[in-house]
N, C-alpha and C positions, 0 to 999 in steps of 0.2 A: 512364341511359346504358348502351349495349351496343355491341357490335361484331359486324357481319354480314360473312361472308367471301363473296367471289366470286372463287373459285380462289385465288390467291395473294395478292389484295388483300383487305385488311381495311378496312371502312368505319365510320366513326364515326357511330354513330345515337343520337338523343334520342327516346324514346317516353314520352308521358305516361301510357300504360296506361289502363285503365278500360274499361267495357263500351260507350262510345259508338261512333258510325260513324267510322271512321278518315278523317281527313285527313292526306295526305302533301304536305309542302311541299318543293319542289325549288328550291334557291337559284340565284341569277345569279352571273355572273363579275364580279369574282374573289374572291367572298366565301366564306361557309360557312353552315352551317345556322343558325348564331347571328344571321344577319341577318334572321331571322323573328322576333326578340325582342318586336316590337309586335304580333304576331298570335297567338302562342301562348297568352298568358294569355286573350285574348278568346275564343279558339276553345275551351280547355279549360273556360272559365267557362259556356259554352253547352252543354257536355256531350259535346263531341267527343273522341275519341282522336286527339291529335296526334303525328304522327312527321315528324321532320326529320333529314337525313343531310348529311354532308359528301361532296361529289363527290370522287372519286379525284383525288389531286393537290392537294386544298385542304383547310384546315381541319386537323382531326385525323386524317383519313383517310390510308391509306397513299399514297405519292407515288411511283409508278413513274417512273424517270427517263428518260435519254436512250434513244431507240429504242423507247419505249413509245408505244402507240397511244391517241389521245384522239379517236377519231371517234364518232359518235352511235350506231353499233351497240354499241361497247364502253361507252360512258357509259350507255345504256339497259339493258344488261345488269346494271348496278349497281343501276338502279332495280328491275329484276325481282328481283334478289337481296334487296333490302329487302322487297318485297311478299311473296315466297314465305318468306324466312327469318322473317318475323313472322306469316306465314299471314294476311295482311290481305286482307279480302273486302269488297265493298260500298263501296270507298274512293272518295274523291275526290282527285284528283291536281291539284295547284296548282303550274304551273310558271312561275317568274318569269325574264323574260329569256331566257337560254340554256337555263334549266330548262324552259321552253316546248318546247325540242327534244326532250328525254327524253320528255315526256308525249305529243308527237305521235308519235314513233317507237314508243314502247310501245303506244299504241292502234293503230297502223298495222301492227304485226307480231305483237301478242299475241291479238288478238282481243278484248280488253278484259274478259275474263271476271270479273276482280276489281274492275272499276271501275264505280262508281256514276255519277260526273260528272267533269268536267275544268273546269279554270280555266287561261286563258292571260293572265298578268299581265304587261304590257310585254314580251311574248314575241317571239322572233325569227321564228317560223313566219309566213307560209309559205316564204319564200325571200329572203334578204338579198343573193344573189350578184348582182352587176350585171356582166352581160356582154351579148354579142350574143343569146344564148338567154334571158337574164332581164332585159329592158329595164327592168322596173319595180323592181329591186333597188335597194340603197343601198351596198353594198360591193364595189368592184372589186378587182382583185388587187394593184394598187399600194398602195391603201389598207391592205389586210390586211398587205402585207409591211412597210409603213412603221410599223404598229402593232407588228409582232412585233419589229421592229428597234429600236424606242423603248424596248420593254420590256426587251429584252436588254441594251441599253446603260445603262440606269439604272432598275433596277425601282422604287426607292422614288419617284423623282421622276415616271416615267410613272404609277404607280398613284396618286400624290397628284392628278395632273392629271386623270386618269380618274375617280376618285371626286368630284372637285368638279364635273365636267361630269354625272355619274351624278345628282347631286342638284341641279342647276341648271335653272332655266326662264328662257329669255331673258337669260342672264347672271347671274342672281341666285340665290345659294345658298338653296334651300328648306328647309334642316335647319340646325342649329346648327352652330358649328365643332367642338364636342364629338362630335356625331353623325358628321361626316365624319371626324373623326380616328379615331373608333371603327371606322368601315368601313375606313379605310385599314389599321387594325391587322389586321382580318381578311384584307385582300387581301394583306398582307405575309407571312401564313402559307402562301401558295401557292407551290408549286414552279414555278420560271421555265419549265422545259420543259413541264410540265402547262398553264400559263397561256398559253404561246406556241401550242402546239398546238391548244387550245381556240379561239384567235382564227381560225384556219383553219377550224375546224368550224363557226363561225357561218354559213358560206355554203352549208350543206347544204340541199338542196331538200326541203321537207316537203309538197310539193303532194299528192303520193299518199297519204301518211299522213292529211292532213286530210280526205281524200275518204273515208275508211273510217269517220270518227267518227259514231257513232249515239247516244252518251250525251248528257244535257244538258250544254250547254258554256256557260260565261261567259267573255267577253273583257273585260278591263279595262286601260286604257291612258290614260297622260296626253297631253294634245294639246300639251304642250310638250317632249316627250322628245327629247334632244339625242343620245341614243345609239341607240335603235331608233325611228326616226320612225313615228308612227302611221299614216300613210298608205302607207308601205311594208310594215307588218306587221300591226297590230291590226284595222284596216279590212279588210284583205284577208283575214285569218283569218275574221273575222265573215261576210265574203261567201262563204267557201268551205266553212265547216262549217254545214250546213243546220239551221236551227232555233236557232242560237246566239244569245245575248244579247250586247249591247255596251253597256258603261259607259264613258263618256269622263270622265276626270278633268279638268276645267277647270284649266288653269295647272300641270298636273302634269308633273314632270320624269320621268326615267326611274326613279328610286327612289321611286315613289309609295307603296310600302308603308311607308316611313319618313316621308316629307314630307307625305304626306295619309293617315296612318294610321287615323284616325277614319272618314274616308270610305270608304278601301279595306276596312276590317273590317265597316262596315256593309253594304257591297254583297255582301262575301264571305259574311257570315252570313245575309243575306237569300236570297241563291242557295243556299246549303246547306240552308236550312230549307224551301225550295219543294218 
């Protein structure tokens, strides 16, 4: 466990250490780096150096409050701080859900000199915004505002419902009640302002970022994802990143790294070892 600073913000980082090639796991909303608990042991057992961190505003990282910015340029600067602070090179970046935004933006703006490969897992690129300019999106402004209002009005109730949808396929919870409650516990660590602002950030357009990606890329997505529909995101990311691989988890909800951990880990490790 360590702390990496990005200006005045301290980020909580977990680093397995060791000589293996680094794999940086970027978590989804509204969780923390602890949400990778089913992946870290498998990756370290395979000889990789595994790094997780809590996004600002979430988990054990600092939580800048009202007036603070949670756009993707800011969030991606945290990822860059982790990579440079630990001097990670030849790294694989694995972005889950909104974590895929940091991966896309980092590759689109940094040149990717520290990156060996990338994984987009149930990730939000290329663009979830639904409006006249983005007719293929999934989130219109009214839906974003309704989610923000629901979160602010009753954080525990909203997050309980969200995490149930997160792990459900066709209305059926695909993890145990204990796993859902564990995820809810992680979600309740989030600062409400941070969580609210991140909902708006989901509508960021990453199309130009994806166009710059030249490193080997895996897209893995559940075909029953009720949070980030595969047709709006995973398949389109696969189409837009030249040479990328796509693995579809049949019956997989949004939280496939927990609900289908064995399949997820198998595909991730196979990609890392190719």
